[in-house]
C-alpha positions in Angstrom: -6.3 84.8 -10.1 -4.7 81.4 -10.6 -6.4 79.9 -7.5 -9.8 81.4 -8.5 -9.4 80.1 -12.1 -8.7 76.6 -10.9 -11.6 76.4 -8.5 -14.2 75.2 -11.1 -11.8 72.4 -12.2 -11.4 71.3 -8.6 -15.1 71.3 -8.0 -15.7 69.3 -11.2 -13.1 66.7 -10.0 -14.7 66.5 -6.6 -18.1 66.0 -8.2 -16.7 63.2 -10.4 -15.2 61.4 -7.3 -18.5 61.7 -5.4 -20.4 60.3 -8.4 -18.1 57.3 -8.6 -18.5 56.6 -4.8 -22.2 56.7 -5.1 -22.3 54.6 -8.2 -19.3 52.2 -7.9 -18.1 50.1 -10.9 -19.7 46.6 -10.9 -17.6 44.2 -8.9 -17.4 41.8 -11.9 -15.5 44.4 -13.9 -12.9 44.7 -11.2 -12.5 41.2 -9.8 -13.3 38.8 -12.7 -11.1 38.1 -15.6 -13.4 38.2 -18.6 -11.7 35.3 -20.4 -12.1 33.1 -17.3 -15.7 34.2 -17.0 -16.5 33.3 -20.6 -15.0 29.9 -20.1 -16.9 29.2 -16.9 -20.2 30.3 -18.5 -19.5 27.9 -21.3 -18.9 25.1 -18.8 -22.3 26.0 -17.2 -24.0 25.8 -20.6 -22.3 22.5 -21.4 -24.0 21.0 -18.3 -27.4 22.4 -19.4 -27.3 25.5 -17.2 -27.9 23.3 -14.2 -29.3 24.8 -11.0 -25.9 23.8 -9.4 -24.6 26.9 -11.1 -27.3 29.3 -10.1 -24.8 31.8 -8.7 -23.0 31.9 -12.1 -24.6 34.9 -13.7 -23.3 37.4 -16.2 -24.1 40.3 -13.9 -21.9 39.1 -11.0 -18.2 38.5 -10.5 -17.0 35.0 -11.2 -14.7 35.3 -8.2 -17.9 35.4 -6.0 -19.5 32.3 -7.7 -19.9 29.1 -5.8 -17.3 26.4 -6.6 -14.8 29.0 -7.9 -11.7 30.4 -6.2 -9.7 33.3 -7.6 -6.3 34.6 -6.9 -6.5 37.8 -4.7 -4.0 39.8 -6.8 -4.5 38.7 -10.4 -8.2 37.9 -10.1 -7.6 34.8 -12.3 -9.5 31.6 -11.6 -7.3 29.3 -9.6 -9.7 26.6 -8.4 -12.8 24.9 -9.8 -14.5 22.5 -7.3 -17.7 20.9 -8.6 -19.2 18.1 -6.5 -22.4 16.5 -5.4 -24.5 18.0 -8.2 -27.1 16.7 -10.5 -25.1 17.4 -13.6 -25.6 15.6 -17.0 -23.1 15.6 -19.8 -19.3 15.5 -20.4 -16.5 17.7 -19.2 -16.2 20.3 -22.1 -13.1 21.2 -23.9 -13.5 24.8 -22.9 -12.1 23.9 -19.5 -8.7 24.1 -21.2 -9.2 27.9 -21.5 -8.8 28.4 -17.7 -5.1 28.9 -18.3 -4.1 30.0 -14.8 -6.0 27.3 -12.9 -4.1 25.2 -10.3 -6.8 22.9 -8.9 -9.7 21.1 -10.7 -12.2 18.8 -8.9 -15.1 16.9 -10.3 -16.4 14.7 -7.5 -19.5 12.5 -6.9 -21.1 13.3 -10.2 -22.6 10.0 -11.4 -24.1 11.5 -14.6 -20.9 13.1 -15.8 -19.8 10.8 -18.7 -17.5 10.7 -21.7 -13.7 10.7 -21.9 -11.2 12.9 -20.1 -11.0 15.9 -22.5 -7.7 16.4 -24.3 -8.0 20.2 -23.7 -6.7 19.6 -20.2 -3.3 19.3 -21.7 -3.3 23.0 -22.2 -3.4 23.7 -18.4 0.3 24.1 -17.8 -0.2 25.5 -14.3 -2.3 22.6 -13.0 -1.1 21.1 -9.7 -4.1 19.1 -8.5 -6.5 17.2 -10.8 -9.4 15.1 -9.3 -12.1 13.4 -11.3 -13.5 10.9 -8.8 -16.7 9.0 -8.5 -18.1 9.9 -11.9 -19.0 7.8 -15.0 -16.2 9.0 -17.2 -14.8 6.3 -19.4 -12.1 5.5 -21.9 -8.4 5.3 -21.3 -6.2 7.1 -18.8 -4.9 9.6 -21.4 -1.3 9.7 -22.3 -1.5 13.5 -22.7 -1.6 13.8 -18.9 2.2 13.5 -19.0 2.2 17.0 -20.5 1.0 18.5 -17.2 4.5 19.0 -15.9 3.4 20.8 -12.7 1.0 18.1 -11.6 1.5 17.0 -8.0 -1.7 15.0 -7.4 -3.7 13.0 -9.8 -6.9 11.3 -8.6 -9.0 9.5 -11.3 -10.5 6.9 -8.9 -13.9 5.1 -9.0 -14.8 5.9 -12.6 -15.1 3.6 -15.6 -11.7 4.0 -17.1 -10.2 1.0 -18.9 -7.0 0.0 -20.7 -3.5 0.2 -19.4 -1.7 2.7 -17.1 0.4 5.0 -19.4 4.1 4.5 -18.8 4.4 8.3 -19.6 3.0 9.2 -16.2 6.5 8.4 -14.9 7.7 11.5 -16.7 5.8 13.7 -14.2 8.7 14.7 -11.9 6.5 16.4 -9.3 3.7 13.7 -9.2 3.7 12.4 -5.6 0.1 11.1 -5.4 -1.5 8.9 -8.0 -4.9 7.3 -7.4 -6.4 5.1 -10.1 -8.4 2.9 -7.8 -11.9 1.5 -8.7 -11.7 1.4 -12.4 -11.4 -1.4 -15.0 -7.7 -1.0 -15.7 -5.7 -4.0 -17.0 -2.2 -4.9 -17.9 0.9 -4.5 -15.8 2.1 -1.7 -13.5 4.6 0.6 -15.4 8.0 0.4 -13.8 8.6 4.1 -14.8 6.2 5.4 -12.1 7.9 7.7 -9.6 11.4 7.0 -11.0 12.1 10.6 -12.0 10.8 12.4 -8.9 12.5 15.6 -8.1 10.7 16.3 -4.8 11.6 14.8 -1.4 8.0 14.0 -0.5 7.4 10.2 -0.3 4.9 9.2 -3.1 1.5 7.6 -2.6 0.2 5.0 -5.1 -3.4 3.6 -5.0 -4.3 1.1 -7.7 -6.9 -1.1 -5.9 -10.0 -2.6 -7.4 -8.8 -3.0 -10.9 -7.8 -5.9 -13.2 -4.1 -5.5 -13.1 -1.8 -8.5 -13.7 1.9 -9.3 -13.5 4.4 -8.5 -10.8 5.4 -5.4 -8.9 8.2 -3.7 -10.8 11.6 -4.4 -9.2 12.3 -0.7 -9.4 9.6 -0.1 -6.7 11.9 -1.7 -4.2 14.0 1.5 -4.2 11.0 3.8 -3.7 10.1 4.9 -0.2 6.3 5.1 -0.6 4.2 6.8 2.1 1.3 4.6 1.0 0.9 1.8 -1.5 -2.5 0.1 -2.1 -2.5 -2.6 -4.8 -5.4 -4.6 -3.3 -8.1 -6.5 -5.3 -6.2 -7.1 -8.5 -4.6 -10.2 -10.0 -1.0 -9.4 -9.2 1.6 -12.1 -8.7 5.2 -12.5 -7.5 7.1 -11.1 -4.6 5.5 -8.3 -2.7 8.2 -8.2 0.0 10.3 -5.7 -2.0 8.0 -3.0 -0.8 9.0 -3.5 2.9 12.1 -2.3 4.6 12.8 -1.1 8.2 14.0 2.3 7.1 11.3 3.1 4.6 8.8 5.9 5.4 5.8 3.7 4.5 2.6 4.2 6.6 0.3 1.8 4.7 0.9 -1.3 2.6 -2.2 -3.1 1.3 -1.6 -6.1 -1.0 -4.7 -8.0 -0.1 -6.8 -10.1 -2.5 -4.1 -10.8 -5.1 -1.9 -13.8 -5.8 1.3 -12.7 -4.3 3.6 -15.5 -3.2 6.6 -14.9 -1.0 8.2 -15.8 2.4 7.2 -13.4 5.2 9.7 -14.8 7.7 12.5 -12.4 7.2 10.5 -9.4 6.0 11.3 -6.2 7.9 8.4 -3.9 8.5 8.9 -0.1 8.2 9.3 1.4 11.7 6.4 3.9 11.3 4.0 1.4 9.6 0.3 1.9 10.6 -1.5 -0.6 8.3 -0.5 -3.9 6.8 -3.1 -5.9 4.8 -1.8 -9.1 3.2 -4.9 -11.2 3.4 -6.1 -13.6 0.6 -2.7 -14.3 -1.1 -0.3 -17.2 -1.2 2.1 -15.9 1.4 4.1 -18.5 3.4 6.6 -18.5 6.2 6.1 -17.2 9.7 5.2 -13.9 11.2 8.3 -11.9 12.1 8.8 -11.2 15.8 9.6 -7.5 14.9 5.9 -7.0 14.6 5.6 -6.9 18.4 7.7 -3.7 18.5 5.8 -1.7 16.0 4.2 1.0 18.2 2.2 2.7 15.4 0.7 -0.5 13.9 -3.1 -0.3 14.1 -4.3 -2.6 11.4 -2.8 -6.0 10.6 -4.3 -8.8 8.5 -2.6 -11.9 7.1 -5.7 -14.1 7.0 -6.2 -16.6 4.2 -2.6 -17.4 3.4 -0.2 -20.3 3.9 1.6 -19.1 7.1 2.8 -21.4 9.9 4.4 -21.3 13.3 3.6 -19.5 16.5 2.1 -16.0 16.5 4.6 -13.7 18.3 3.3 -12.4 21.6 3.8 -9.2 23.5 3.9 -5.5 22.6 1.1 -4.4 20.3 0.0 -8.0 19.5 -3.1 -7.8 21.8 -4.7 -5.3 19.4 -5.4 -8.0 16.8 -8.1 -10.7 17.1 -8.4 -14.1 15.5 -9.9 -12.6 12.3 -6.5 -11.2 11.4 -5.0 -14.7 11.2 -7.9 -17.0 10.1 -7.3 -19.7 7.4 -3.6 -20.2 7.9 -3.5 -23.9 8.7 -0.1 -23.8 10.2 -0.5 -20.8 12.5 -1.1 -21.2 16.3 -0.9 -19.3 19.5 -3.0 -16.5 20.8 -5.5 -15.4 19.7 -5.8 -18.8 17.8 -5.6 -22.2 19.3 -2.5 -23.1 21.4 0.5 -24.6 19.7 0.9 -28.3 20.2 
């Protein structure tokens, strides 16, 4: 009797399961966090519902939208990558509601204008922030120092002005900072990279700005992987960035007003690129340069160097353009020494 009595209940359950399988729940109700979806749709609206966001519809899962990446377990939005779109407007404050996001990219968007929104300071999980090749303006905000998990910050080739905030030195995990191609002025903060807690060698790119003053002496103790200070108005001694045991791959100090003696400078063993052209550097070229097996780019043109160019090793890779306008230099590939 018990089995017979429970048969209708079993059939009802089976019918319900079959009904679900033939009419599954919308993907969006399973995969897309509704708070994240609301924020993303507000971002779309802020940019005039551009065709760039055509896949962003209320009927679909935001985890399936273009330019969006979700975490597979939590279904929270982890990445927002917007690039090469005909977007008009400013980055809206609602971006600060994507509370779990790790990576934000706005790239090659010439009609994106306005300041960097203060709402970004709410994103306590942000690891990578790229706003590159846009027309955002205003200062590099001090509030970026509140993003304590930030590892890479790229604000290059925009219209940012003012000074570099010293508070960026409080970011203990920041190992890559790119502020190139803006209108930044003032001096380089000595606080940068002084509190790092990660073993990864930092990268610093500040080229194509209006920076003045000297390289902070504290940078002499930093083992940069890359440092590019080219095309500014910097002065003083750039030799403190060199050192045989440093992990540096690239040093570019070109088109500044650095003035130091190159004679006894020791190049990092793994150096690939050295650009020192268009400065006031004097002395001679160290013979150690001939033993640098990884060196692919070397330019000391338009300085005040003298003496014979060392020969042998990798020196044959570099033509006369690398040495031009140093009145005291001689030897291959320039004229023979007298």
